[in-house]
C-alpha positions as CSV (number, residue, x, y, z in Angstrom):
1,M,-33.2,-40.3,-31.8
2,H,-34.6,-37.0,-32.7
3,S,-34.4,-34.5,-29.8
4,K,-36.7,-31.6,-29.9
5,S,-35.2,-28.2,-29.5
6,K,-36.3,-26.2,-26.4
7,S,-37.3,-22.4,-26.3
8,L,-35.5,-20.2,-24.0
9,S,-38.3,-19.9,-21.8
10,Q,-38.3,-23.6,-21.3
11,L,-34.6,-23.8,-20.5
12,A,-35.0,-20.8,-18.1
13,L,-37.8,-22.7,-16.3
14,Q,-35.5,-25.7,-16.0
15,K,-32.8,-23.7,-14.6
16,F,-35.1,-22.0,-12.1
17,K,-36.4,-25.6,-10.8
18,K,-32.8,-26.4,-10.1
19,N,-32.4,-23.3,-7.7
20,L,-33.6,-24.7,-4.5
21,W,-34.0,-21.4,-2.7
22,G,-35.8,-19.8,-5.8
23,V,-38.3,-22.8,-5.7
24,L,-38.7,-22.7,-1.9
25,S,-39.3,-18.9,-2.1
26,F,-41.8,-19.3,-4.8
27,W,-44.0,-21.8,-2.8
28,F,-43.7,-19.6,0.2
29,I,-45.1,-16.5,-1.9
30,V,-48.0,-19.0,-3.2
31,A,-48.8,-20.1,0.4
32,C,-48.9,-16.4,1.5
33,T,-51.1,-15.5,-1.5
34,F,-53.5,-18.2,-0.6
35,T,-53.4,-17.1,2.9
36,A,-54.0,-13.4,1.9
37,I,-57.2,-14.6,-0.1
38,F,-58.7,-16.7,2.6
39,A,-57.5,-14.8,5.4
40,Y,-60.8,-14.4,7.1
41,V,-61.6,-18.1,6.7
42,L,-58.2,-19.0,8.4
43,A,-58.1,-16.3,11.0
44,P,-59.6,-17.1,14.6
45,D,-60.9,-13.7,14.7
46,N,-63.0,-13.2,11.4
47,S,-64.5,-9.6,12.2
48,E,-63.7,-6.9,10.0
49,N,-59.9,-6.1,10.2
50,A,-59.8,-8.7,13.1
51,N,-60.6,-6.0,15.4
52,Q,-62.2,-7.4,18.4
53,M,-60.7,-5.8,21.5
54,H,-60.4,-7.3,24.9
55,L,-58.4,-4.8,27.1
56,A,-58.4,-7.1,30.1
57,I,-56.1,-9.6,28.0
58,H,-53.9,-7.2,26.4
59,S,-50.3,-7.9,25.7
60,K,-50.5,-11.6,26.7
61,P,-47.7,-14.1,25.5
62,P,-48.2,-16.9,22.8
63,G,-50.3,-19.7,23.8
64,F,-52.3,-17.7,26.3
65,K,-55.7,-19.5,27.1
66,V,-58.7,-17.7,28.6
67,Q,-62.3,-18.7,29.2
68,M,-64.7,-16.9,27.1
69,L,-68.6,-15.9,27.4
70,E,-70.1,-15.2,24.0
71,L,-73.2,-13.2,24.2
72,P,-75.5,-13.9,21.3
73,K,-75.9,-11.2,18.5
74,Q,-79.0,-9.2,18.6
75,N,-80.7,-9.8,15.1
76,K,-78.3,-7.7,13.1
77,K,-78.5,-8.2,9.4
78,E,-75.0,-9.7,8.3
79,K,-73.3,-9.4,5.0
80,A,-73.7,-12.0,2.3
81,W,-71.6,-15.3,2.8
82,L,-69.1,-14.5,0.0
83,D,-68.6,-11.0,1.6
84,Q,-67.9,-12.6,4.7
85,V,-65.3,-15.0,3.3
86,F,-63.2,-12.1,1.7
87,F,-64.1,-9.2,3.9
88,G,-64.9,-10.7,7.3
89,K,-68.1,-10.3,9.4
90,K,-69.5,-6.8,10.0
91,Y,-71.3,-7.9,13.3
92,T,-69.7,-10.5,15.4
93,A,-70.9,-11.9,18.8
94,T,-69.4,-10.0,21.8
95,Q,-67.0,-12.2,23.6
96,I,-66.0,-11.3,27.3
97,P,-63.0,-13.0,28.9
98,I,-64.0,-14.3,32.2
99,E,-62.5,-16.1,35.2
100,S,-65.6,-18.2,36.4
101,Y,-69.2,-18.3,36.2
102,Q,-72.4,-19.5,38.1
103,F,-76.0,-19.7,37.4
104,S,-78.6,-18.2,39.8
105,E,-82.4,-17.8,39.6
106,G,-83.1,-16.2,36.1
107,E,-79.6,-14.9,35.5
108,L,-76.0,-15.8,34.6
109,K,-73.4,-14.3,36.9
110,V,-69.8,-14.0,35.6
111,F,-66.6,-12.8,37.2
112,P,-64.7,-10.8,34.4
113,Y,-61.0,-11.8,33.7
114,T,-58.4,-9.4,35.6
115,G,-55.3,-11.5,35.5
116,Q,-54.7,-11.0,39.3
117,E,-55.5,-13.1,42.4
118,K,-58.2,-10.9,43.4
119,K,-61.5,-11.4,41.4
120,G,-63.2,-8.5,39.7
121,L,-66.7,-7.3,40.4
122,P,-69.5,-9.8,39.0
123,K,-71.6,-8.9,36.3
124,S,-75.1,-10.5,35.9
125,Y,-77.0,-11.2,32.6
126,S,-80.5,-12.1,32.4
127,L,-81.2,-15.5,30.8
128,I,-84.3,-14.3,29.3
129,E,-83.3,-11.2,27.7
130,T,-79.6,-11.8,27.0
131,F,-79.8,-15.5,26.1
132,K,-83.3,-15.8,24.6
133,G,-83.9,-19.2,23.3
134,Y,-80.8,-21.0,25.1
135,S,-81.2,-23.3,27.9
136,K,-78.4,-23.5,30.8
137,K,-76.9,-26.6,29.1
138,E,-76.7,-25.0,25.7
139,I,-75.1,-21.8,27.3
140,K,-72.5,-24.0,28.8
141,E,-71.7,-26.0,25.8
142,N,-72.0,-23.5,23.2
143,L,-71.4,-19.9,24.7
144,I,-68.8,-20.4,27.3
145,F,-65.6,-21.9,26.0
146,S,-61.7,-21.8,26.2
147,K,-59.9,-19.7,23.7
148,T,-56.3,-19.9,22.9
149,F,-54.2,-17.1,21.4
150,L,-51.4,-19.0,19.6
151,L,-49.4,-15.7,19.0
152,G,-50.7,-14.0,22.0
153,T,-52.6,-10.5,22.1
154,D,-51.7,-6.9,21.2
155,K,-51.8,-3.9,23.5
156,Y,-55.5,-3.7,22.8
157,G,-56.3,-7.2,23.5
158,R,-56.7,-8.2,19.8
159,D,-55.6,-11.7,18.5
160,L,-52.3,-11.1,17.1
161,L,-52.4,-14.2,14.6
162,S,-55.4,-12.9,13.0
163,R,-54.0,-9.6,12.6
164,M,-50.9,-11.1,11.1
165,L,-52.9,-13.0,8.6
166,I,-55.0,-10.3,7.4
167,G,-51.9,-8.0,7.4
168,I,-50.5,-10.2,4.5
169,R,-53.3,-8.6,2.3
170,V,-51.7,-5.2,2.7
171,S,-48.1,-6.3,1.9
172,L,-49.2,-8.4,-1.1
173,S,-51.7,-5.8,-2.5
174,I,-49.2,-2.9,-2.4
175,G,-46.7,-5.1,-4.3
176,F,-49.0,-6.1,-7.0
177,V,-50.4,-2.7,-7.4
178,A,-47.3,-0.7,-7.2
179,V,-45.4,-2.9,-9.4
180,F,-48.2,-2.7,-11.9
181,I,-48.3,1.1,-12.1
182,S,-44.5,1.2,-12.2
183,L,-44.4,-1.3,-15.2
184,V,-47.1,0.6,-17.2
185,I,-45.4,4.0,-16.7
186,G,-41.8,2.7,-16.9
187,I,-42.3,0.6,-20.2
188,G,-44.2,3.3,-21.8
189,L,-41.8,6.1,-21.2
190,G,-38.8,3.8,-21.6
191,A,-39.8,2.4,-24.8
192,I,-40.6,5.8,-26.2
193,A,-37.3,7.2,-25.2
194,G,-35.2,4.1,-26.6
195,Y,-37.0,3.8,-29.8
196,F,-37.4,7.4,-31.0
197,G,-34.4,9.1,-29.3
198,G,-33.7,12.7,-30.0
199,K,-35.8,15.2,-28.2
200,A,-38.1,12.7,-26.7
201,D,-35.4,10.6,-25.1
202,A,-33.7,13.8,-24.0
203,A,-37.0,15.0,-22.1
204,I,-37.9,11.7,-20.6
205,M,-34.3,11.2,-19.3
206,W,-34.7,14.6,-17.7
207,L,-37.6,13.6,-15.8
208,I,-36.1,10.2,-14.9
209,N,-32.9,12.0,-13.6
210,V,-35.0,14.5,-11.7
211,T,-37.2,11.9,-9.9
212,W,-34.1,9.6,-9.4
213,S,-32.3,12.5,-7.5
214,I,-35.2,12.9,-5.0
215,P,-35.0,10.3,-2.1
216,T,-37.5,7.6,-2.6
217,L,-39.2,7.8,0.8
218,L,-39.3,11.5,0.7
219,L,-41.0,11.4,-2.5
220,V,-43.4,8.6,-1.3
221,I,-44.3,10.8,1.9
222,A,-44.7,13.9,-0.2
223,I,-47.2,12.2,-2.7
224,T,-49.1,10.6,0.2
225,L,-49.5,13.8,1.9
226,A,-50.7,15.3,-1.3
227,L,-53.3,12.5,-2.1
228,G,-54.2,12.1,1.7
229,K,-53.8,9.2,4.0
230,G,-55.2,5.9,3.0
231,F,-55.0,2.3,1.6
232,W,-55.1,3.2,-2.2
233,Q,-53.1,6.4,-1.7
234,V,-50.1,4.4,-0.6
235,F,-50.6,2.2,-3.6
236,I,-50.5,5.1,-6.0
237,A,-47.6,6.8,-4.1
238,V,-45.4,3.7,-4.1
239,G,-46.2,2.9,-7.8
240,L,-45.3,6.5,-8.8
241,T,-41.9,6.3,-7.3
242,M,-40.8,2.9,-8.7
243,W,-41.1,3.5,-12.5
244,V,-37.9,5.3,-12.9
245,E,-35.6,2.1,-12.7
246,V,-38.0,0.2,-15.1
247,A,-37.9,3.0,-17.5
248,R,-34.1,3.1,-17.5
249,V,-33.9,-0.8,-18.0
250,V,-36.4,-0.7,-20.8
251,R,-34.7,2.3,-22.6
252,G,-31.4,0.6,-22.6
253,Q,-32.8,-2.7,-23.9
254,V,-34.9,-1.1,-26.6
255,M,-31.9,1.0,-27.7
256,G,-30.0,-2.3,-28.3
257,I,-32.7,-4.3,-29.8
258,K,-34.0,-1.6,-32.4
259,K,-30.6,-2.0,-34.3
260,L,-31.1,-5.6,-34.8
261,Q,-32.2,-7.0,-38.3
262,F,-35.7,-8.2,-37.3
263,V,-36.6,-4.7,-36.4
264,T,-35.3,-3.3,-39.7
265,A,-37.3,-5.9,-41.5
266,A,-40.4,-5.0,-39.7
267,K,-39.8,-1.3,-40.8
268,A,-39.3,-2.3,-44.3
269,L,-42.6,-4.3,-44.4
270,G,-44.3,-1.0,-43.5
271,Y,-45.4,-1.9,-39.9
272,S,-46.2,0.9,-37.4
273,N,-44.0,2.0,-34.7
274,S,-46.5,1.0,-32.1
275,R,-46.8,-2.4,-33.5
276,I,-43.0,-2.8,-33.9
277,I,-42.6,-1.8,-30.2
278,T,-45.4,-3.9,-28.7
279,R,-45.1,-7.1,-30.8
280,H,-41.5,-7.3,-31.8
281,I,-39.4,-5.3,-29.2
282,L,-41.2,-5.6,-25.8
283,P,-41.5,-9.5,-25.9
284,N,-37.8,-9.6,-26.3
285,I,-37.0,-7.7,-23.1
286,M,-39.5,-9.4,-20.7
287,A,-36.8,-11.4,-19.0
288,P,-34.9,-8.4,-17.5
289,L,-38.4,-6.9,-16.5
290,I,-39.5,-10.0,-14.7
291,V,-36.3,-9.9,-12.6
292,I,-36.7,-6.1,-11.8
293,S,-40.2,-6.5,-11.0
294,A,-39.6,-9.1,-8.2
295,A,-36.9,-6.7,-6.8
296,N,-39.6,-3.9,-7.0
297,F,-42.0,-6.2,-5.3
298,A,-39.7,-6.4,-2.4
299,A,-38.9,-2.8,-2.3
300,A,-42.7,-1.9,-2.3
301,I,-43.3,-4.1,0.8
302,L,-40.4,-2.3,2.7
303,I,-41.6,1.1,1.7
304,E,-45.3,0.3,2.7
305,S,-44.0,-0.8,6.0
306,G,-41.9,2.3,6.4
307,L,-44.8,4.4,5.7
308,S,-47.3,2.5,8.1
309,F,-44.7,2.8,10.8
310,L,-44.4,6.5,10.3
311,G,-48.3,6.7,10.5
312,I,-49.0,7.8,6.8
313,G,-49.6,4.2,5.5
314,A,-52.6,2.0,5.9
315,Q,-54.8,3.6,8.5
316,P,-56.2,1.9,11.7
317,P,-58.1,-0.5,12.1
318,M,-56.6,-2.1,9.1
319,P,-53.9,-4.4,10.0
320,S,-50.5,-3.5,8.7
321,W,-47.2,-5.2,9.8
322,G,-45.4,-1.9,9.8
323,A,-48.0,-0.4,12.0
324,M,-47.8,-3.4,14.3
325,I,-44.1,-2.6,14.8
326,K,-45.0,0.9,15.5
327,D,-47.5,0.1,18.0
328,H,-45.4,-2.3,19.8
329,Y,-41.7,-1.3,19.5
330,S,-41.5,0.1,22.9
331,Y,-42.5,-3.4,24.3
332,I,-39.2,-4.6,23.1
333,I,-37.6,-3.2,26.4
334,L,-40.7,-4.2,28.5
335,G,-39.9,-7.9,28.1
336,K,-42.6,-8.6,25.3
337,A,-40.4,-7.9,22.4
338,Y,-42.5,-10.8,20.4
339,L,-45.2,-8.1,19.7
340,A,-42.7,-6.3,17.4
341,V,-40.4,-9.1,16.2
342,V,-43.4,-11.2,15.0
343,P,-44.4,-8.6,12.2
344,G,-40.7,-7.8,11.7
345,L,-39.9,-11.4,11.0
346,A,-42.9,-11.5,8.6
347,I,-41.6,-8.5,6.7
348,M,-38.2,-9.8,6.6
349,S,-39.4,-13.3,5.4
350,M,-41.7,-11.7,2.5
351,V,-38.9,-9.5,1.3
352,M,-36.2,-12.2,1.3
353,A,-38.6,-14.4,-0.7
354,F,-38.9,-12.0,-3.3
355,M,-35.3,-11.1,-3.4
356,L,-34.4,-14.8,-3.6
357,I,-36.9,-15.3,-6.7
358,G,-35.4,-12.4,-8.2
359,N,-31.9,-13.8,-8.1
360,A,-33.0,-17.1,-9.1
361,L,-34.8,-15.6,-12.3
362,R,-31.7,-13.5,-13.0
363,D,-29.7,-16.7,-13.2
364,A,-32.3,-18.5,-15.1
365,F,-32.5,-16.0,-17.8
366,D,-28.6,-15.4,-18.0
367,V,-27.8,-16.8,-21.4
368,K,-24.0,-16.9,-20.3
369,S,-24.6,-19.4,-17.6
């Protein structure tokens, strides 16, 4: 029987599928990406940045349950449904942790949660003004309920699970944007240096060596301080520091490929240099670029976490795993280590997944194996 020859990409895909850890890491990242996109749908707290604070129930352990009283919203115009799905609700109903409640003539008296044996001072709400349109039965069934915090609460009483889910967005976003910036700059400069050589190569290599000699974190901090603190500033800063390795790899690959016969034939046919680089050389160096992109993705997540820990990354109230560790690392010695360990494990899992994918891709594209 006649067997069809398989392309290198098909062979690489087959080898990748045989790598158990690579496949598991791939599906883990797919699940994280899905979670990041629909974070506000999955999160118990769907307010913007999952920022509902309940100081009375701060630093509670995983599985903590408390009774909640929800006060109806006061006719505030909410965002469109699609905006709520992807960016959370701008106005959410106020929720109050309570220990008990009782109805009296025309009002609802509640005892706020204190976490102590001694009850706090009661607070009364008018049934007509606060719960307009609700009967006592509807208040009991719809506005008073038990709420469970699966991962507990942080030091401000916010739902830790919701903050973790929305924090995935920061880590994945920084990876995608930083890798994109590094690829655009690195491929451009590396291809020019490797293809043309001479003075262009010398100038670009000088720039590469100068940038390479500066510690990555120090350079990121300097760029971040120059651009200002913020979400997008961190993306640009990390991307501008990760192009060096891409440029070195591209330069070396282009220098080797430009001597091959198909490039010589393209020159003889009169093709322009830009066409030869983009259509003939770059497609043949995609394998090492894919591998290095996976490694840079992991590095970007680590750098962003470090910047957030130092306070110059994503700014509050935006949830960031690095900032969560910064807020709670002192709780490790206070018997509540999970507040810092949970985001730490999340960072470790994400970075490990990308590193394992990088290793699997390296093995898959290795023609010698």
